[in-house]
C-alpha positions in Angstrom: 0.2 0.3 -0.1 1.5 3.5 -0.8 2.2 5.6 2.2 2.4 9.5 2.1 5.7 10.2 1.5 7.0 14.5 1.9 10.3 14.9 0.3 12.0 18.3 1.7 15.1 20.2 1.9 13.9 21.6 5.6 11.5 18.7 7.1 8.6 20.1 8.7 6.6 18.0 11.1 3.9 19.7 11.5 3.1 19.5 7.2 2.0 16.0 8.2 -0.6 17.7 10.2 -2.7 19.3 7.1 -5.5 17.1 5.5 -3.7 15.4 2.6 -6.3 12.7 1.9 -9.0 15.5 1.3 -8.7 17.2 -2.7 -6.8 20.4 -2.2 -10.2 21.8 -3.3 -12.4 20.8 -0.4 -9.4 21.9 2.2 -11.9 23.2 5.0 -11.7 26.9 5.6 -9.5 26.5 9.5 -6.7 25.5 8.1 -6.6 28.2 4.8 -5.2 31.5 5.0 -7.3 34.4 3.9 -5.4 35.3 0.8 -5.7 36.2 -3.0 -4.0 34.1 -5.7 -4.1 34.9 -9.6 -5.2 32.6 -12.3 -4.1 29.2 -12.6 -4.0 26.0 -14.4 -4.0 24.3 -11.1 -5.5 24.3 -7.5 -3.6 26.1 -5.3 -4.9 27.1 -2.1 -2.2 28.7 1.2 -2.2 28.0 4.1 -0.7 29.0 7.7 1.9 26.6 9.3 3.6 27.1 12.5 4.1 31.2 12.4 4.4 31.5 8.0 2.2 31.1 5.3 2.6 28.0 2.6 1.1 28.0 -0.7 0.1 24.3 -2.1 0.1 23.3 -6.0 -1.6 20.3 -7.1 0.0 18.7 -9.5 1.3 15.5 -11.5 4.0 14.1 -8.9 6.5 14.1 -12.3 5.9 17.8 -13.1 6.2 18.8 -9.0 9.4 17.1 -8.6 10.8 18.8 -11.7 9.3 22.5 -10.4 10.8 21.6 -6.6 14.3 20.9 -7.9 14.2 23.9 -10.7 12.7 26.5 -7.8 15.6 25.5 -5.3 18.4 25.4 -8.5 17.1 29.0 -9.1 17.3 29.8 -5.0 21.2 29.0 -5.4 21.3 31.3 -8.0 20.1 34.1 -6.9 17.5 34.5 -9.2 14.0 36.0 -7.1 11.6 33.6 -7.1 9.7 31.8 -4.8 11.5 29.3 -2.0 10.5 25.5 -2.3 9.5 23.8 0.6 8.7 20.3 -0.7 6.9 17.6 -2.3 4.1 15.8 -1.0 3.2 12.5 -3.0 1.7 8.7 -2.0 -1.8 10.8 -1.5 -5.1 9.1 -1.3 -8.4 9.7 -0.2 -10.5 7.9 2.4 -12.0 5.4 -0.1 -8.3 4.6 -1.0 -8.5 6.8 -4.5 -5.2 8.4 -5.9 -4.9 12.2 -5.3 -2.4 13.9 -7.5 1.0 14.9 -5.5 1.7 18.6 -4.0 4.2 21.0 -4.4 5.0 23.2 -1.6 6.4 26.5 -1.7 6.6 29.1 0.8 4.3 31.9 0.1 6.3 35.3 -0.3 5.5 37.7 1.7 4.2 41.5 1.0 3.9 40.0 -2.5 1.0 40.9 -4.6 -0.4 39.3 -7.7 -0.6 41.9 -10.7 -4.3 41.4 -10.5 -4.4 42.6 -6.8 -1.8 45.4 -7.5 -5.1 47.7 -7.5 -8.7 46.2 -6.8 -10.3 48.8 -8.7 -8.2 50.2 -11.7 -4.8 49.2 -13.4 -3.4 52.3 -14.1 -1.4 53.3 -17.4 1.5 54.6 -15.1 1.3 51.3 -12.8 1.2 48.8 -15.9 4.3 50.1 -17.5 6.3 49.6 -14.0 4.9 45.6 -13.8 6.1 45.2 -17.0 9.7 47.5 -16.1 9.9 45.0 -13.3 8.8 41.9 -15.2 11.5 43.2 -18.3 14.4 43.0 -15.4 13.5 39.8 -14.0 13.4 38.3 -17.4 16.6 39.6 -18.4 18.2 38.5 -15.2 16.9 35.1 -15.4 17.8 35.0 -19.2 21.5 36.0 -18.1 21.3 33.0 -16.1 20.7 30.5 -18.8 16.8 29.8 -17.6 14.7 29.7 -20.1 11.1 30.3 -18.9 9.1 29.1 -21.6 5.6 30.5 -20.0 6.3 34.0 -19.3 3.5 36.2 -17.8 2.3 38.6 -15.7 0.1 35.0 -14.5 3.5 33.7 -13.3 5.1 36.4 -11.6 4.8 37.7 -8.1 5.5 42.1 -7.5 5.9 43.4 -4.1 6.9 47.5 -4.0 10.4 48.8 -4.9 10.1 52.7 -3.0 8.6 53.7 -6.5 9.0 50.6 -8.4 8.5 47.2 -8.5 10.5 44.2 -7.8 9.4 41.1 -9.8 9.8 37.2 -8.8 9.3 34.3 -10.7 6.0 31.9 -8.8 5.9 29.3 -12.0 8.8 26.8 -12.9 6.9 24.3 -14.8 8.3 24.9 -17.9 11.3 26.5 -17.4 15.0 24.6 -18.0 18.2 26.1 -17.0 21.1 25.9 -20.1 24.7 26.9 -19.9 23.8 29.9 -21.9 20.7 30.6 -24.0 20.4 31.3 -27.5 19.4 34.4 -29.4 16.3 32.0 -30.3 14.9 31.3 -27.1 15.4 34.3 -25.5 12.9 35.8 -28.9 10.5 33.1 -27.7 9.8 33.8 -24.4 10.0 37.7 -25.3 7.4 36.9 -28.0 5.4 34.8 -25.6 5.7 37.2 -22.8 4.0 40.0 -24.9 1.5 37.4 -26.7 0.4 37.0 -23.1 0.6 40.4 -21.0 -1.7 41.7 -24.1 -4.1 39.1 -23.1 -3.8 39.7 -19.9 -4.3 43.7 -19.9 -7.4 43.2 -22.7 -9.0 39.9 -19.8 -8.6 43.1 -17.1 -10.0 45.7 -19.4 -12.9 44.1 -19.8 -13.9 43.0 -16.5 -13.7 47.0 -15.8 -10.2 46.7 -14.2 -7.9 48.6 -16.3 -8.4 52.6 -16.9 -10.0 53.0 -20.9 -6.7 55.2 -21.5 -4.6 52.6 -21.3 -3.3 51.0 -24.5 -2.6 47.0 -24.1 -0.7 46.3 -27.3 1.3 49.4 -26.7 2.1 48.4 -22.9 3.0 44.5 -24.9 5.5 46.5 -27.1 6.9 48.4 -24.3 8.1 45.0 -22.5 10.1 44.1 -25.7 11.4 47.6 -25.7 12.6 47.5 -22.2 14.5 44.2 -22.5 15.9 44.6 -25.4 17.7 48.3 -23.5 18.6 46.1 -20.5 20.0 43.4 -22.3 22.4 45.7 -24.4 23.4 47.7 -21.7 24.3 44.5 -20.0 25.8 42.2 -22.3 26.7 44.9 -25.4 30.0 45.4 -26.8 31.2 48.7 -26.9 34.4 50.2 -28.9 36.3 53.0 -28.6 39.9 54.7 -29.3 42.6 53.6 -26.8 43.1 57.2 -25.7 39.8 56.9 -24.1 39.8 54.6 -21.1 38.2 56.0 -18.7 34.8 54.9 -20.8 35.7 51.7 -19.5 34.9 53.3 -16.1 32.1 55.0 -17.5 30.4 51.5 -18.5 30.7 49.8 -15.0 29.4 52.7 -13.8 25.8 53.2 -16.0 25.6 49.1 -14.9 26.2 49.9 -11.0 23.5 53.1 -12.1 21.0 50.3 -13.5 21.4 48.5 -10.1 24.3 45.8 -11.4 27.4 44.9 -10.5 30.2 43.7 -13.3 32.0 40.6 -11.6 34.3 40.4 -15.2 34.7 42.2 -17.4 36.6 41.7 -21.2 38.9 43.8 -22.8 40.4 43.2 -26.0 42.5 46.1 -28.6 42.9 45.7 -32.5 46.8 44.8 -33.7 47.5 48.0 -33.7 45.9 48.7 -30.2 44.2 51.8 -30.9 40.8 50.4 -31.0 39.8 48.9 -27.6 36.7 46.6 -26.9 35.1 46.0 -23.8 32.2 43.8 -22.9 30.5 43.0 -19.8 31.0 38.8 -19.2 29.0 38.3 -15.7 26.8 40.9 -14.1 25.1 40.3 -11.0 21.8 42.1 -9.7 21.3 43.8 -6.6 24.1 46.6 -6.4 22.9 49.1 -4.4 21.1 46.6 -1.9 24.6 44.6 -1.5 26.0 47.8 -0.5 23.6 49.0 1.8 23.4 45.7 3.5 27.4 45.6 3.8 26.6 49.1 6.1 23.6 48.6 7.9 23.0 44.9 7.7 19.1 46.1 5.8 18.1 43.3 3.4 16.0 45.0 1.0 14.9 45.4 -2.8 17.8 47.5 -4.8 15.1 50.5 -5.5 14.5 50.7 -1.6 18.1 50.1 -1.2 18.9 53.3 -3.7 16.7 55.6 -1.2 18.2 54.7 2.0 21.2 55.6 0.9 20.3 58.3 -0.9 18.7 59.6 2.8 22.1 58.1 4.5 24.1 60.2 2.2 21.9 63.5 3.2 22.3 62.3 7.3 25.8 62.1 6.6 25.7 65.7 4.9 23.7 67.5 7.9 25.8 66.1 10.7 29.4 66.8 8.5 30.9 63.1 8.8 31.7 63.1 4.8 35.4 62.8 6.1 34.0 59.8 9.1 34.1 56.0 8.3 31.3 55.2 6.3 30.1 52.1 8.4 30.4 54.2 11.3 27.9 56.6 10.4 25.9 53.8 8.8 25.4 52.7 11.8 24.7 56.1 13.5 21.5 56.6 10.8 20.2 52.9 11.6 19.9 53.9 15.4 18.8 57.5 15.6 17.3 57.9 12.2 15.8 54.4 10.6 14.9 52.3 13.5 13.4 55.3 15.4 11.3 56.2 12.6 9.9 52.7 11.7 9.4 52.2 16.0 6.8 55.6 15.6 5.0 54.0 14.1 2.6 52.2 15.6 2.8 48.6 16.1 -0.4 47.2 14.7 -0.1 49.3 11.3 3.6 48.5 10.6 2.6 44.9 8.7 0.8 47.2 6.4 4.5 47.4 4.8 7.7 45.8 5.0 10.0 48.4 6.6 11.9 49.9 4.2 9.0 50.2 2.2 7.6 52.3 5.4 10.4 54.4 4.8 10.3 55.3 1.8 7.1 56.2 1.9 7.8 58.3 5.4 10.3 60.3 2.8 8.2 60.9 0.5 5.1 62.0 2.3 7.9 64.4 4.6 8.6 66.2 1.3 4.9 67.0 0.2 3.7 68.1 3.0 6.7 70.2 3.7 6.2 71.6 -0.2 3.0 72.0 1.6 3.9 74.1 4.6 6.5 75.7 2.7 9.5 74.9 5.6 11.0 71.1 6.6 8.7 68.9 8.3 10.5 67.9 10.9 10.4 63.7 11.3 8.3 62.5 14.1 5.5 65.1 13.1 6.1 63.8 9.6 5.3 60.1 10.7 2.5 61.3 12.5 0.9 62.9 9.3 1.7 59.9 7.5 0.3 57.6 9.7 -3.3 59.5 10.5 -3.4 60.4 6.7 -2.1 57.1 4.8 -1.2 55.0 6.4 -3.8 53.7 8.0 -6.0 53.8 5.5 -4.1 51.3 3.2 -4.5 47.6 2.9 -2.6 45.1 4.8 -0.4 44.0 2.3 1.0 41.0 4.7 -2.3 39.3 5.7 -4.6 40.7 3.3 -3.9 41.8 -0.2 -5.2 43.5 -3.1 -8.7 44.6 -0.5 -10.0 48.3 -0.9 -9.4 50.0 2.1 -11.9 48.8 4.8 -12.8 45.8 3.3 -13.0 42.3 4.3 -13.1 39.1 2.3 -16.3 38.5 2.7 -17.3 42.0 1.0 -14.5 41.2 -1.2 -14.9 40.8 -5.0 -15.8 37.0 -5.1 -14.5 36.1 -9.4 -12.0 35.1 -11.3 -9.0 37.1 -10.1 -9.6 36.9 -6.7 -9.7 33.8 -4.9 -10.0 33.6 -1.2 -9.5 31.0 0.7 -11.3 31.7 3.9 -11.5 34.4 6.4 -8.8 34.5 9.3 -6.9 37.1 7.7 
């Protein structure tokens, strides 16, 4: 008789307590978490277990193991993707009928399916920011040699990253890792992404969730443009005269501005030594987040890190400590500015956003109210204003995502766009 088996690199005996003898679609509400999910080919449910939220997808055994291993490899390559927990096989119903295997992954905290980014209407500006994030993710995947094979907004999760978004791969069923992708493989992914995105946006428009002025085809085309521009910046060959060697440093600085570090650079000259060619060979994303992590220990998204580093620079200038050791200044900024600001937000409201995103929005709010008041508003006053006028009206992006202010899962939208497993928050 086949027995239940759990394959996991991080075994958790609590997984045994879940109702594996029932089809996933029939799991009772008391074990499920109230989180929205995007459209999927498979049954997907969220559960709360030992203080964390897990996503469970019912799928065939061979595909479950394949996707589990693929996600593990992507995590080792430091690619933005959901974290695999394990595969559950040998499932049978109470009547002895075989049930499909289940792939278990960690739910990405503070993440949003694209349909939940705006519960009312997706504006042109926001749609473009989502596309920018997806283009960056696709480039990063292709640089590692990953062929996705099913690129879409539905297979992606988004987290706020300062004024932008960061994209994470959530479905690797069709993916494959290669030493290097051919141009044809990259173009296939890119063309499929464009087609899927246009279709998904048209679907949003049909459901009146897209601003009427949004041009779905133009946004799909913009993904191709953004991807091509970024790919060329990261991998393109640049030629210049030998007396223009400053352009090597300029190329590296430009990549740093885009949020990438150059691990290896190929530099060649012609026979006469009059012309030089440079081409990045190894490029790693996360330039700003790595620098902030080294200085402060804060592990945040790259655009958030850029904003916090700018605030750190302002603090260094305001305290006239430009000649002091940068790590000492960063420590003082963390202890005297960043942490007190976050602690000033009521505890019950802090979970609405990640701390770095919260701090970014407080800085934005400070600029806004300072402009209105025509004076430099102190941080304590800024935090109080932000909490009262902005934060308390925001949905909780860690627990229940995609709801309008004040909505609960019971009165939220119930359609193909949103699926709530329960209302336990």
